[in-house]
C-alpha angles and dihedrals in degrees: 000000000000089000092053090048091052090050092051091049089048092051091049091050090048091050092050089049092052091047090050091050091049091050092051090047091050091050092048092046091050091050091050091050091051091050091048092050092049089050089051092050091049088060092057122090109280117255134183130199109260109250121237111279124243115326110241115192110249089354091150095040126112090246092056090050092052091048090053090052091050091050091052091049091050091050089054092047097046113026098028090052087064097245104161109257089227088067094055113085124187100210093190149326108222126187114240132192126191129159103328096331131103121189143150114254110216126207119190132183117201116193114205130189105209137036093237088057089057091053091043094053090044090056091045093052090050091049094051101036097041097068092053088088136222094321089071121057135173136205116200120209123191110197092172143350091272100046139063125181122200116202107195125199130191115199087343095306118121105240110155140028114193118185119195111196134181091198111122109307097231121181120219114299120266120254128058111021115238115271121238125188118196119196120192108205133195096038119156110069093073127033099189096065090045090056089051091060091045089055090060083081096215120117098262119170114240118215113194129197114231125249095019127136097254102033094114096042091053090046088055092050091051091049092050092052094041091239124153111264119205134185108236094214116205112228132180115277125204090253094059129167093017086051107045122188093206135248120344095032121166112225129199090233091063121105124227095268093050092049090052093045093049092047090050093052091049093049091050090057092055106042122200101025119162097193148000136236129182126259106209105324102151089147099035096048090054090060109090094191094052094043090050090057092048096044093046087056091049089051091052089053095045095244128143127224133226115198106218088196100222090163131037088226096060116140094185099105094045093048090048091055091048093048091045101248116145105245147167135187129236112253103191140005105222103201115032084123114038097201110118093236093052093047093049088053091051093050090047088049089053092049092045091054090049090052091051099042102025093246143031140182122226125190122204135170136229098276123136087227091057091049092051094050092049090049089054091051095048096099091052093043091051098045105035103026141035114236108210138177110267089244087070089066097046112121 
């Protein structure tokens, strides 16, 4: 009996030993498979996750959503009613800040030729704005028999002023066509979409993120075409670190030496830039002390600056003028809303501002939708406007 017990215990020990060996083998085999898979992946073309596109203050807020709905309604009322675009003048897009909300206040002048047109557009505005619901309200002012002014409010905030006027419906004055600069931001993670914008064959300005896989290739394309090349410099947003602009970011906690060192590393990764504009940066561009360090360094290097205006409280443009850095401000973001109707309205807004002021700066991003809309506007851009590098508008 004792002998049989010893044999059973021996067999159990042997079984446990085999199971242990099999477990060790399985672990080693799994580790080898992981290493082999990693080796396989390393042989594939390198990819990076595309960073978040331009930070727009309150872009996901209810106010921003209501403003987008108003813009779409205005597009339907004005452009879809076949009012000639040359009679629609965007008098200005001004940054506003109230409570915790940032938005762009839009003022439009529409010149009409006949009284029945005035009544027709009035009915159209009522038909498109009315269904937007209680969040959107209007106040109509009638200064004279030939003029109506629509004051539009979203959630109680004053967002649009639309003036309908029967005063002579003049088109833009003859002479030099208005100048339009179009910057495409956030280039670098993908080369194919960048090539699509190059093939538009208009002198767009290419703003490239630092330390991305295709930074140098896109820089070479810009140099071949003679396009303006900008460094799209990541700067700290108010949502940092939950919202992260990507590698090479300038932070408000950085000292002067670290800001200069980070800028230098970023510039080395995008050779041949002529200027810089901010990627995100709603917190950094509000800091006068930090912007002064950055802009003084840009001046030393002979670079210009474009304020992307990602916050209504930005001091970047004012500090640039004080430091002596050539600078310009963004007029319109083209693609906050990627629906075709919204983007058409934004491009028309850009062109309307150029007609009114003589020039305007639009910023878009590497979306297929943005590329398609710009393709559709090419005939108008080439015949009625002059597309220029953004450096031509630097003051």
